[in-house]
N, C-alpha and C positions, 0 to 999 in steps of 0.2 A: 394393722400397723399403718397402712396407707391412710386409712380414715383418721386414726389418732394423730397422725402427723399433718393431716390436711393436704396430702399430695395425691395426685392422680396416679393410677397404676403405672402408665408408661414412664412418668417422671421418677417414680420410685425405682423402677428397674434400671434407669439410666444413671442413677446416683451411686451405683456400686455399693448397695446395702450389704453389710456383713454382720453375721451374728458371732459374737465372741463368747466362748465358754471356757471355764477352767477345766483342766483335764483333757484327756485324749478323745473322749466320746462326745460326739455332736448330737445332743438330744433334741435340738430345735432347728427348724428350717423356716424359711419364708416361702409361702405358696406363691408361685409366679403368676398365676391367673387371678387370684383373689386378693393378694397382699396380706393374707392372714398369717399369723405366727402359729405354726403347727408342730407337733412332735415328729421328729425325724425317724424315730424308731420306738418300739415298745419300751416303756420305762418300768423297771422292776423295783418298786419301793423297798422290798425286803432285801434285795441285794445292795442297794445304795445306802440305805439308812436303817439297817437292822438294829442298831443300838441307840437310835435317836428317836424321840417321840415326835418332834416336828421336823419334817423332811422338806428342805427347800433347795431348789435348783436355781441358780442365778445365771443370767446371761446378759450381755450387753449388745445393743443394736447400734452399729456404726453406720451413719449415712454421710457420704462424702458430699462436699459442696455446701454452700450457704443455705440456711433455712429461712 
């Protein structure tokens, strides 16, 4: 994420980056030392999308301040 946005890691941490997902479970997190988007916990496709052929999890990344 830091690389894709063209930001240095300390700047990314200072910007108040938040990950917004639908539902109660937070599946993704931002790794503080690398700036990578990672899974926050194990994702069980069978539980989430048992009746759907194409399983998609959407999230939004909010970065405060001007880019």
